[in-house]
C-alpha positions as CSV (number, residue, x, y, z in Angstrom):
1,X,86.0,81.7,98.2
2,X,89.4,83.2,97.6
3,X,92.4,82.1,99.6
4,X,94.5,84.7,101.6
5,X,96.7,86.6,99.1
6,X,100.3,85.8,99.1
7,X,101.4,89.2,97.9
8,X,99.5,91.9,99.8
9,X,98.8,95.6,99.2
10,X,97.0,96.9,102.4
11,X,95.4,99.9,103.9
12,X,93.8,100.3,107.2
13,X,91.4,103.0,108.5
14,X,90.6,103.7,112.1
15,X,87.0,103.1,113.2
16,X,85.1,106.2,114.5
17,X,82.6,104.4,116.7
18,X,84.1,101.2,118.1
19,X,87.5,101.2,119.7
20,X,90.3,98.9,118.6
21,X,88.5,97.6,115.5
22,X,90.2,98.3,112.2
23,X,89.4,97.5,108.6
24,X,92.1,96.4,106.3
25,X,91.6,95.7,102.6
26,X,93.9,93.5,100.5
27,X,94.6,92.7,96.9
28,X,96.4,89.7,95.4
29,X,99.7,90.4,93.6
30,X,99.6,94.1,94.5
31,X,96.2,94.6,92.8
32,X,97.5,93.7,89.3
33,X,95.4,90.5,89.1
34,X,93.5,88.3,91.4
35,X,90.9,88.5,94.1
36,X,90.5,90.8,97.1
37,X,89.4,90.5,100.7
38,X,88.1,93.0,103.2
39,X,89.3,92.2,106.8
40,X,88.0,93.6,110.0
41,X,90.6,93.3,112.7
42,X,90.4,93.6,116.5
43,X,93.7,95.2,117.5
44,X,94.7,94.8,121.2
45,X,97.7,97.1,121.6
46,X,98.0,96.2,125.3
47,X,98.7,92.6,124.6
48,X,100.1,92.9,121.1
49,X,97.4,90.7,119.6
50,X,95.5,91.1,116.3
51,X,92.4,89.0,115.8
52,X,90.4,88.7,112.6
53,X,86.7,89.3,113.4
54,X,85.2,89.5,109.9
55,X,86.2,88.8,106.3
56,X,84.4,89.7,103.1
57,X,85.6,88.4,99.7
58,X,85.5,90.1,96.3
59,X,86.3,89.0,92.8
60,X,88.8,91.8,92.3
61,X,91.4,93.5,94.4
62,X,90.3,96.1,96.9
63,X,92.1,99.4,96.8
64,X,90.7,101.4,99.7
65,X,88.1,101.3,102.5
66,X,86.4,103.5,105.0
67,X,84.0,103.2,108.0
68,X,80.6,104.7,107.9
69,X,80.3,107.7,110.1
70,X,76.6,107.0,110.6
71,X,76.5,103.3,111.3
72,X,79.3,101.4,113.1
73,X,78.5,98.2,111.3
74,X,78.8,99.6,107.8
75,X,82.0,99.6,105.9
76,X,82.7,100.7,102.3
77,X,85.4,99.4,100.0
78,X,86.4,100.1,96.4
79,X,87.6,97.6,93.9
80,X,89.7,97.0,90.8
81,X,86.6,96.1,88.8
82,X,85.2,99.6,89.5
83,X,82.6,98.5,92.0
84,X,81.8,100.2,95.3
85,X,80.7,97.7,97.9
86,X,79.0,98.3,101.2
87,X,79.5,95.6,103.9
88,X,77.3,95.1,107.0
89,X,79.0,93.4,109.9
90,X,75.7,92.1,111.3
91,X,74.1,91.0,108.0
92,X,73.9,87.3,107.0
93,X,74.4,88.2,103.3
94,X,77.0,90.6,102.0
95,X,77.7,92.9,100.3
96,X,74.7,95.0,101.5
97,X,75.0,97.1,98.3
98,X,77.2,97.0,95.3
99,X,77.4,100.0,92.9
100,X,78.9,99.6,89.4
101,X,79.1,103.0,87.9
102,X,82.9,103.6,87.7
103,X,84.2,102.3,84.3
104,X,87.7,101.6,85.6
105,X,89.4,100.8,88.9
106,X,87.8,102.5,91.9
107,X,90.8,103.6,93.8
108,X,89.8,105.9,96.7
109,X,86.9,106.3,99.1
110,X,86.3,108.6,102.1
111,X,83.2,109.0,104.3
112,X,81.8,112.4,105.1
113,X,83.0,113.2,108.6
114,X,80.6,116.0,109.2
115,X,77.5,115.2,107.1
116,X,77.9,111.5,107.9
117,X,75.4,110.3,105.3
118,X,77.5,110.5,102.2
119,X,80.8,109.3,100.9
120,X,83.0,110.1,97.9
121,X,85.0,107.9,95.6
122,X,87.7,108.5,93.0
123,X,88.5,106.3,90.0
124,X,91.0,105.6,87.2
125,X,88.1,106.5,84.9
126,X,89.0,110.1,85.7
127,X,85.7,110.7,87.7
128,X,84.8,111.6,91.2
129,X,81.4,110.4,92.5
130,X,79.4,111.3,95.6
131,X,77.1,108.6,97.1
132,X,74.4,108.0,99.7
133,X,73.3,104.7,101.1
134,X,69.8,106.0,100.7
135,X,70.1,106.0,96.9
136,X,70.7,103.2,94.4
137,X,73.0,105.3,92.2
138,X,75.5,108.1,92.8
139,X,74.2,111.5,93.7
140,X,76.6,113.2,91.2
141,X,79.6,112.5,89.0
142,X,82.4,115.1,88.6
143,X,84.4,114.8,85.4
144,X,87.0,117.6,85.3
145,X,90.1,115.6,85.9
146,X,91.9,114.4,82.8
147,X,93.7,111.4,84.2
148,X,93.3,108.8,87.0
149,X,91.9,110.1,90.3
150,X,94.1,108.6,93.1
151,X,92.7,110.3,96.2
152,X,89.4,111.8,97.5
153,X,88.9,113.2,100.9
154,X,86.2,115.2,102.7
155,X,86.9,118.4,104.5
156,X,87.1,117.7,108.3
157,X,84.8,120.6,109.1
158,X,82.5,121.3,106.1
159,X,79.9,118.7,105.1
160,X,79.8,120.1,101.5
161,X,83.5,120.3,100.6
162,X,85.9,117.6,99.5
163,X,89.2,117.4,97.6
164,X,90.5,115.1,94.9
165,X,94.1,114.5,93.7
166,X,94.9,113.2,90.2
167,X,97.5,112.0,87.9
168,X,96.8,115.1,85.8
169,X,99.0,116.9,88.4
170,X,96.1,118.8,89.9
171,X,94.2,118.9,93.2
172,X,90.6,120.1,92.9
173,X,88.4,121.4,95.6
174,X,84.7,120.7,95.2
175,X,81.5,121.9,96.8
176,X,78.5,119.6,96.4
177,X,76.3,122.7,95.9
178,X,78.3,123.7,92.8
179,X,78.4,121.9,89.4
180,X,82.1,122.5,88.9
181,X,85.2,122.6,91.1
182,X,85.6,125.7,93.1
183,X,89.4,125.7,93.1
184,X,92.2,124.0,91.2
185,X,95.8,123.7,92.2
186,X,98.5,122.8,89.8
187,X,100.2,121.2,92.7
188,X,103.0,119.1,91.2
189,X,104.7,118.5,87.8
190,X,104.1,114.8,88.1
191,X,101.2,112.5,89.2
192,X,99.7,113.3,92.6
193,X,99.0,110.1,94.5
194,X,97.5,111.4,97.7
195,X,96.1,114.5,99.5
196,X,94.8,115.2,103.0
197,X,93.3,118.0,105.0
198,X,94.8,119.5,108.1
199,X,92.3,118.3,110.7
200,X,92.6,121.6,112.7
201,X,92.7,124.1,109.8
202,X,90.6,123.4,106.8
203,X,92.5,126.0,104.7
204,X,95.6,123.7,104.8
205,X,96.0,120.8,102.5
206,X,99.0,118.4,102.0
207,X,99.8,116.6,98.8
208,X,102.2,113.7,97.9
209,X,103.5,113.0,94.4
210,X,105.6,110.6,92.4
211,X,108.1,113.5,92.0
212,X,109.2,112.5,95.6
213,X,107.9,115.7,97.2
214,X,105.3,116.4,99.9
215,X,103.8,119.9,99.7
216,X,101.7,121.9,102.1
217,X,99.2,124.3,100.6
218,X,97.2,127.2,102.1
219,X,94.1,127.3,100.0
220,X,93.7,131.1,100.7
221,X,97.1,131.8,99.0
222,X,98.1,128.7,97.0
223,X,100.5,130.6,94.8
224,X,102.8,131.3,97.7
């Protein structure tokens, strides 16, 4: 069992089904080397108290996590060893599932807000994969990026559409019904580390890059 990391890289994600309970993943030494731990925290903002309610250990650093939109006791996290792990808060043994298809660090994960039964991961092996807990392997791998994939996120209003951002300076829009990306944006001149949808307008996307800029895109007219 690993000890609490001394140098932490953290990310938390709000829980859709149970109030005040947040997941937070960590990696020793900023994810360069060492173990990881998935925390589940009860955050009482009224009293200013944070309580640890669950912990799950991994052999490598954890880079991202997301709650299931289908089952409030399920949580997914992605690891520096490329694995994708499903944790069950009510199970005696964890992880519930562990997938090992990514060949390098698995860096990003997001659960389908609309379809609820699938999630998407991005990896430094340059691939994006879509998964379902009902299957023992990924549903599909997408291999158009030419450098690390740093961010993957589902559309807030379309169960079939998601976006990915990569160190190849592009953002790609995907539809699970298509074999190839449906749109590619040359969004920055340097690596893109993150992207997100406008929750109220699914034509609007925002990107952040190591070029120190944040850019907002209208997918209907990306050249403007």
